[in-house]
PLY file of the C-alpha trace (Angstrom):
ply
format ascii 1.0
element vertex 47
property float x
property float y
property float z
element edge 46
property int vertex1
property int vertex2
end_header
4.17 12.41 -29.95
3.65 8.71 -30.64
5.31 7.78 -27.35
2.29 9.17 -25.48
0.21 6.32 -26.89
2.44 3.92 -24.95
3.19 5.93 -21.80
-0.33 7.13 -21.03
-1.97 3.66 -20.95
1.02 2.31 -18.99
0.60 5.08 -16.40
-3.13 4.45 -16.13
-2.58 0.71 -15.67
0.10 1.34 -13.04
-2.13 3.75 -11.12
-5.05 1.32 -11.27
-2.80 -1.44 -9.94
-1.70 0.77 -7.05
-5.29 1.64 -6.15
-6.30 -2.03 -6.38
-3.41 -3.03 -4.10
-4.41 -0.38 -1.56
-8.04 -1.49 -1.56
-7.01 -5.13 -1.22
-4.70 -4.39 1.71
-7.33 -2.26 3.45
-9.97 -4.99 3.12
-7.51 -7.67 4.25
-6.94 -5.84 7.54
-3.36 -4.71 6.95
-4.16 -1.17 8.12
-6.22 -2.01 11.22
-3.64 -1.87 14.02
-1.74 1.40 13.77
-0.96 1.75 17.50
0.28 -1.77 18.22
3.83 -1.73 16.81
4.95 1.49 18.57
3.65 0.33 21.95
5.09 -3.14 21.41
8.50 -1.52 20.94
8.17 0.48 24.18
6.95 -2.46 26.28
9.59 -4.97 25.32
9.30 -8.18 27.35
12.84 -9.51 26.83
14.54 -10.19 30.11
0 1
1 2
2 3
3 4
4 5
5 6
6 7
7 8
8 9
9 10
10 11
11 12
12 13
13 14
14 15
15 16
16 17
17 18
18 19
19 20
20 21
21 22
22 23
23 24
24 25
25 26
26 27
27 28
28 29
29 30
30 31
31 32
32 33
33 34
34 35
35 36
36 37
37 38
38 39
39 40
40 41
41 42
42 43
43 44
44 45
45 46
């Protein structure tokens, strides 16, 4: 039972870090262009 005092705060901190990383990446513009990479693969300009 005493292990829950270590695991529960660790899980909460890990979840908060994941949410913070998602918010940071969304505000930084990492999720803006969702259609560019697939069309870039189809229209390859190598000759």
